[in-house]
C-alpha positions as CSV (number, residue, x, y, z in Angstrom):
1,X,-21.2,-12.3,-84.4
2,X,-22.7,-13.4,-87.8
3,X,-25.1,-16.3,-87.5
4,X,-26.1,-18.7,-90.3
5,X,-29.0,-21.1,-89.7
6,X,-29.5,-24.0,-92.1
7,X,-27.5,-25.4,-95.1
8,X,-28.9,-22.9,-97.6
9,X,-27.8,-20.0,-95.4
10,X,-24.1,-21.0,-95.3
11,X,-21.8,-18.5,-96.8
12,X,-18.0,-18.9,-97.0
13,X,-16.0,-16.0,-95.6
14,X,-14.1,-14.1,-98.3
15,X,-10.8,-14.8,-96.4
16,X,-11.8,-18.4,-95.6
17,X,-12.5,-19.8,-92.2
18,X,-10.9,-21.5,-89.2
19,X,-13.8,-23.9,-88.3
20,X,-14.4,-25.9,-85.2
21,X,-17.3,-28.4,-85.2
22,X,-19.3,-30.0,-82.4
23,X,-22.5,-30.1,-80.3
24,X,-20.9,-27.8,-77.7
25,X,-23.5,-28.5,-75.0
26,X,-22.6,-26.2,-72.1
27,X,-19.4,-24.9,-73.8
28,X,-17.2,-26.6,-71.1
29,X,-13.4,-26.3,-70.9
30,X,-12.9,-29.0,-73.6
31,X,-15.1,-27.0,-76.0
32,X,-13.3,-23.8,-75.0
33,X,-10.0,-25.3,-75.9
34,X,-11.2,-25.9,-79.5
35,X,-12.7,-22.4,-79.7
36,X,-9.5,-20.9,-78.4
37,X,-7.4,-22.7,-81.0
38,X,-9.8,-21.5,-83.7
39,X,-9.6,-17.9,-82.5
40,X,-5.8,-18.2,-82.5
41,X,-5.8,-19.4,-86.1
42,X,-8.2,-16.6,-87.1
43,X,-5.4,-14.1,-86.2
44,X,-3.7,-15.3,-89.4
45,X,-6.4,-13.6,-91.4
46,X,-9.3,-16.1,-91.6
47,X,-12.8,-15.9,-89.9
48,X,-13.2,-17.8,-86.6
49,X,-16.2,-20.1,-87.1
50,X,-18.1,-22.5,-84.9
51,X,-20.3,-25.1,-86.6
52,X,-22.9,-26.6,-84.3
53,X,-26.3,-28.3,-84.4
54,X,-29.9,-27.2,-83.6
55,X,-30.4,-30.1,-81.3
56,X,-28.4,-32.9,-79.5
57,X,-27.6,-35.5,-82.2
58,X,-29.2,-38.2,-80.1
59,X,-32.6,-36.4,-80.6
60,X,-32.4,-37.8,-84.1
61,X,-30.1,-40.8,-83.8
62,X,-31.3,-42.2,-80.4
63,X,-34.5,-40.4,-79.3
64,X,-34.9,-42.7,-76.2
65,X,-31.4,-41.8,-75.0
66,X,-31.3,-38.0,-75.3
67,X,-29.3,-36.7,-72.3
68,X,-30.4,-33.7,-70.2
69,X,-28.8,-30.6,-71.7
70,X,-26.4,-28.3,-70.0
71,X,-27.5,-25.2,-71.9
72,X,-30.5,-24.2,-74.0
73,X,-29.8,-23.5,-77.7
74,X,-30.1,-19.8,-77.0
75,X,-27.7,-19.9,-74.1
76,X,-25.2,-22.0,-76.1
77,X,-25.2,-19.4,-78.9
78,X,-24.8,-16.7,-76.3
79,X,-21.7,-18.4,-74.8
80,X,-20.2,-18.9,-78.3
81,X,-20.6,-15.2,-79.1
82,X,-19.2,-14.2,-75.7
83,X,-16.0,-16.3,-76.5
84,X,-15.3,-13.9,-79.3
85,X,-16.2,-16.0,-82.3
86,X,-17.0,-14.2,-85.6
87,X,-19.3,-16.7,-87.3
88,X,-21.7,-19.3,-85.9
89,X,-23.3,-21.8,-88.2
90,X,-26.2,-23.9,-86.9
91,X,-27.3,-26.9,-88.9
92,X,-30.4,-29.0,-88.4
93,X,-29.2,-32.4,-87.2
94,X,-32.1,-34.2,-88.9
95,X,-32.5,-37.6,-90.5
96,X,-31.1,-36.3,-93.8
97,X,-27.9,-34.8,-92.4
98,X,-27.4,-37.9,-90.2
99,X,-27.2,-40.1,-93.4
100,X,-24.6,-38.0,-95.2
101,X,-21.3,-39.8,-95.7
102,X,-18.2,-38.1,-94.4
103,X,-17.1,-37.0,-97.9
104,X,-20.3,-35.1,-98.5
105,X,-20.2,-33.3,-95.2
106,X,-16.6,-32.3,-95.8
107,X,-17.3,-31.1,-99.3
108,X,-20.6,-29.4,-99.0
109,X,-20.4,-28.0,-95.5
110,X,-16.8,-27.5,-94.5
111,X,-15.3,-26.6,-97.9
112,X,-18.1,-25.1,-100.0
113,X,-20.4,-23.9,-97.3
114,X,-17.9,-22.3,-94.9
115,X,-14.8,-22.0,-97.0
116,X,-12.7,-23.8,-94.4
117,X,-8.9,-23.3,-94.5
118,X,-8.4,-25.0,-91.1
119,X,-10.7,-27.4,-89.3
120,X,-10.2,-27.8,-85.6
121,X,-11.6,-30.9,-83.8
122,X,-10.9,-32.9,-80.7
123,X,-8.8,-36.1,-80.7
124,X,-11.0,-39.0,-81.6
125,X,-13.7,-36.9,-83.3
126,X,-15.9,-38.8,-85.7
127,X,-18.4,-37.6,-88.3
128,X,-20.6,-38.8,-91.1
129,X,-23.2,-41.6,-91.3
130,X,-22.7,-44.1,-88.6
131,X,-19.6,-42.1,-87.5
132,X,-17.7,-43.6,-90.4
133,X,-15.2,-40.6,-90.6
134,X,-12.3,-40.1,-88.3
135,X,-9.5,-37.5,-88.0
136,X,-7.3,-39.4,-90.5
137,X,-10.1,-39.4,-93.1
138,X,-10.8,-35.7,-92.5
139,X,-7.1,-35.0,-93.1
140,X,-7.2,-36.9,-96.4
141,X,-10.3,-35.0,-97.4
142,X,-8.7,-31.7,-96.4
143,X,-5.8,-32.3,-98.7
144,X,-8.3,-32.7,-101.6
145,X,-10.5,-29.8,-100.5
146,X,-7.7,-27.3,-99.6
147,X,-8.1,-27.2,-95.8
148,X,-5.8,-28.2,-93.0
149,X,-6.9,-30.3,-90.0
150,X,-5.8,-29.9,-86.4
151,X,-6.7,-32.4,-83.7
152,X,-6.6,-30.8,-80.3
153,X,-5.7,-32.9,-77.2
154,X,-8.8,-33.4,-75.0
155,X,-8.8,-31.0,-72.1
156,X,-8.5,-32.4,-68.6
157,X,-9.5,-31.1,-65.2
158,X,-9.6,-32.6,-61.7
159,X,-7.6,-35.6,-63.1
160,X,-9.9,-36.6,-65.9
161,X,-10.9,-35.6,-69.4
162,X,-13.6,-32.9,-69.5
163,X,-16.8,-34.0,-71.2
164,X,-20.5,-32.9,-71.2
165,X,-21.3,-36.2,-69.6
166,X,-19.0,-35.5,-66.7
167,X,-20.4,-32.0,-66.2
168,X,-23.9,-33.4,-66.3
169,X,-23.0,-36.0,-63.7
170,X,-21.6,-33.3,-61.4
171,X,-24.7,-31.1,-61.8
172,X,-27.2,-33.8,-61.2
173,X,-25.2,-34.9,-58.1
174,X,-25.2,-31.3,-56.7
175,X,-21.5,-30.9,-56.9
176,X,-21.6,-27.4,-58.2
177,X,-17.9,-26.7,-57.4
178,X,-16.8,-29.5,-59.7
179,X,-19.3,-28.4,-62.4
180,X,-17.9,-24.9,-62.3
181,X,-14.3,-26.2,-62.6
182,X,-15.3,-28.3,-65.6
183,X,-17.3,-25.5,-67.3
184,X,-14.9,-22.7,-66.6
185,X,-17.9,-20.8,-65.2
186,X,-20.8,-21.4,-62.7
187,X,-23.5,-23.6,-64.0
188,X,-26.6,-21.6,-64.7
189,X,-30.3,-22.0,-65.7
190,X,-32.5,-19.5,-67.4
191,X,-36.3,-19.4,-67.0
192,X,-39.3,-17.1,-67.0
193,X,-40.4,-15.9,-63.6
194,X,-43.9,-17.3,-63.0
195,X,-46.5,-16.9,-60.2
196,X,-46.2,-19.3,-57.3
197,X,-48.1,-19.8,-54.1
198,X,-46.6,-16.6,-52.6
199,X,-45.6,-18.5,-49.5
200,X,-42.2,-16.9,-49.5
201,X,-43.7,-13.5,-49.5
202,X,-45.9,-14.4,-46.5
203,X,-42.9,-15.5,-44.4
204,X,-40.7,-12.6,-45.4
205,X,-38.6,-14.2,-48.1
206,X,-40.2,-13.6,-51.4
207,X,-38.9,-15.9,-54.1
208,X,-38.8,-15.8,-57.9
209,X,-40.2,-19.1,-59.2
210,X,-38.7,-20.2,-62.5
211,X,-40.5,-21.9,-65.4
212,X,-37.7,-24.4,-66.4
213,X,-37.4,-26.4,-69.6
214,X,-37.5,-30.0,-68.6
215,X,-34.9,-30.9,-71.2
216,X,-32.3,-29.1,-69.1
217,X,-30.1,-30.7,-66.4
218,X,-31.0,-29.5,-63.0
219,X,-29.3,-29.9,-59.6
220,X,-30.9,-32.2,-57.2
221,X,-33.3,-31.2,-54.4
222,X,-31.5,-28.9,-51.9
223,X,-30.6,-25.4,-50.9
224,X,-27.9,-23.6,-52.9
225,X,-25.9,-20.4,-52.7
226,X,-25.5,-18.5,-55.9
227,X,-26.5,-15.5,-57.9
228,X,-29.4,-14.3,-60.1
229,X,-29.2,-11.9,-63.0
230,X,-32.4,-9.7,-62.9
231,X,-33.2,-6.4,-64.6
232,X,-29.7,-5.9,-65.9
233,X,-27.6,-6.7,-62.8
234,X,-26.5,-9.6,-60.6
235,X,-27.8,-10.2,-57.1
236,X,-26.7,-12.8,-54.5
237,X,-29.4,-15.5,-54.3
238,X,-30.3,-18.3,-51.9
239,X,-31.9,-20.9,-54.2
240,X,-34.3,-23.7,-53.3
241,X,-34.6,-26.7,-55.7
242,X,-37.4,-28.9,-54.4
243,X,-41.0,-29.5,-53.4
244,X,-41.6,-27.4,-50.3
245,X,-42.2,-30.3,-47.9
246,X,-43.0,-28.1,-45.0
247,X,-46.0,-26.9,-46.9
248,X,-47.2,-30.4,-47.9
249,X,-45.0,-31.0,-51.0
250,X,-44.3,-34.7,-51.6
251,X,-41.0,-35.8,-53.3
252,X,-42.7,-38.7,-55.0
253,X,-45.5,-36.7,-56.7
254,X,-44.9,-32.9,-56.4
255,X,-43.0,-31.4,-59.4
256,X,-39.6,-30.0,-58.7
257,X,-39.5,-26.2,-58.5
258,X,-36.6,-23.7,-58.6
259,X,-37.1,-20.7,-56.4
260,X,-34.6,-17.9,-55.9
261,X,-34.6,-15.4,-53.0
262,X,-32.6,-12.4,-54.3
263,X,-30.8,-10.6,-51.5
264,X,-31.3,-6.9,-51.2
265,X,-33.9,-6.9,-53.9
266,X,-37.5,-5.7,-53.9
267,X,-39.0,-5.4,-57.4
268,X,-41.6,-7.2,-59.5
269,X,-40.1,-9.9,-61.7
270,X,-43.2,-11.7,-63.0
271,X,-42.9,-12.4,-66.7
272,X,-39.2,-11.5,-66.9
273,X,-36.3,-13.8,-67.7
274,X,-34.1,-14.7,-64.8
275,X,-30.7,-16.4,-64.9
276,X,-29.7,-18.4,-61.8
277,X,-26.1,-19.4,-61.1
278,X,-25.5,-22.3,-58.7
279,X,-22.3,-21.8,-56.7
280,X,-22.5,-24.2,-53.8
281,X,-24.9,-26.7,-52.3
282,X,-25.6,-25.8,-48.7
283,X,-27.9,-28.5,-47.5
284,X,-30.7,-30.9,-48.2
285,X,-34.3,-29.7,-48.5
286,X,-36.1,-31.0,-45.4
287,X,-39.5,-30.8,-43.8
288,X,-39.7,-28.6,-40.7
289,X,-42.2,-29.1,-37.9
290,X,-43.2,-25.5,-38.0
291,X,-43.0,-22.4,-40.2
292,X,-41.0,-20.7,-37.5
293,X,-38.3,-23.3,-37.7
294,X,-38.3,-23.0,-41.5
295,X,-37.9,-19.2,-41.3
296,X,-35.1,-19.5,-38.9
297,X,-33.2,-21.9,-41.2
298,X,-33.8,-19.7,-44.2
299,X,-32.3,-16.8,-42.3
300,X,-29.2,-18.9,-41.8
301,X,-29.1,-20.0,-45.4
302,X,-29.3,-16.3,-46.5
303,X,-26.4,-15.3,-44.3
304,X,-24.2,-18.2,-45.6
305,X,-25.1,-17.2,-49.1
306,X,-24.2,-13.6,-48.4
307,X,-20.8,-14.6,-47.0
308,X,-20.1,-16.8,-50.0
309,X,-21.2,-14.6,-52.8
310,X,-21.0,-10.9,-51.7
């Protein structure tokens, strides 16, 4: 996949482009519908192109209301590439861009910058300063600038329209099955494996502790079944999100940690990148009266995880 970063780097494809535009946080089913239509149009001889931003627009427009993100910028680009897109253009959603009128955006970015022949957006999409532009205006501009516009019906799942807000609500409520059905994949988090207190090693269940970006959405405290991608392959994983109350952690003051116990794995992961997938929430994180009780419960969690994921 060819990647352009910044306005000055934009380069129209010689054949022209089928372009879809959006934040694409998490690349959920609604986003995938836009990308799928773009890929379909590209079969007619133009380049499939995704135009996205380097940050959530609220980081510039409403800094006090920036939502937790469903994917890091790197993960988002990875998902876009995995979908089969030929070109990804990433623009800085800064103060300057946010003041552009719709006409300037259509002219300088879509037409001149990307050579759009078709622009694919969702119904109700708005653009330009103060969201002044809508699909009807985009169509009028397209007639002047030699591109067509297609508004795709918003994708629905589980009886409602799919949105990043809805996925975020499912994730932060611990409903990993609903999150997966809205994303079209299991929700995952990437992080570097860092050194912890090594309590897991001491009790026979060594865990990989992840250093997580606080800007990312995270499931609530609890025990989860899932998988972890480590050293080039997937392993079933029992995952703890919490504060380790049995060892004195306090939910009101101890920072939340993500720890993954990889089944049938015995290698050093310190300093490596680990991806953790959350498949199902198994139970709450609770304080046990003894380490022996905790170990017995972990053994049950591991067997449930094995049954669900192996």
